[in-house]
C-alpha angles and dihedrals in degrees: 000000000000132000134205109233091206103051098013090231114152127219128199095193106102091200094065116097100171135043112262091216105048104003096242115153111259123238125210119255123211114230117221120215116236115249114250118233116215114222116200118206119239108263094198108100117228121223125192122193116237116250117266119254115262120197118229116265117261118241115202116229092240089078092079091052092053091050090050091052091053094059096078090055092049092050092048094051092046091052092051092050091049092050091049092051092050091049093050091049093052091048091050092051091052100042105038096067090052092050094048094048109107116249095213123058120238113252116255118233114261112251091212092069099263124151105277093187092069093082093052120087116257104245093177095067094068093045091049091051090047092051092049092052092046096047096045111102122196108226118206108228115233117243117254118256116268116261100196106104093203090054093046091047090053092047094049093045089056090045090052090055091049090048092052093049091049091051094050093046093040087232100177094181093054092045089053088059096045099046120070119230090249094050115144126177143141123269126220091286094048095255115139115243138178132229097275094049091045092055095042095052100042115117134192118264116203096172098079114089100179142334141207133205119221139182094014116188125186130205112190123189114166109292093352126084134179121200120192132176145103134291127200120203119203109214132184091252101036143305137300129196131199138181116222141187115196126184125207139185129204105238133152090006094301142076117264128187116245100173145002138193124190123189125182115240119238 
């Protein structure tokens, strides 16, 4: 188990090296074994007296006579129910056809060649309206991109930190959310690669201890934004600096990266 010294959040994934919230390096946490409590069984034997014998209850012989007297009533009630059911069935057979019979006659086709379907109700109109209502899907409009440059600069600075943490931890799921589907950028050798190749080839980096962004500059044009600046990585054996230019697009109510360039500083 590992713990973030900044937010005190613990992580059980042994592959994580940095906190997914603030990017602080994780420190190991020692797990303490719970003390066992010894439970001694009770040595005092328990004894329960057997139940006392109870004689069976006595049933007087008059009970059979009373049950015999109840049979005529049961047969009478059953006969009445049977007669009622038969009567309801006969009434239903006689009345239902009269209730179902249409009250208006069907129009007879015109012998002069007229349109005989005009007198019949149009059953397709209701079905067409039902299909239109069923097939119509209410789409939720996406919110417009923010126009405040200070707000966009703060959003993209936070996104750059999340992007760096996802790269160092090789968090493929998080990278899938940050990168747009049409992302294109160079790899370490300068070869251009798309989103799928970027995610499949990313590897964990445990040498970086912390980083800092400097000289950030934002260019905002509608739903497109470009963030440039410098980043300094603090390593165990020294420090490395890079200049970067990252491009973003406002899509699905959030910023997504469409391109990135990273150049080592002299």
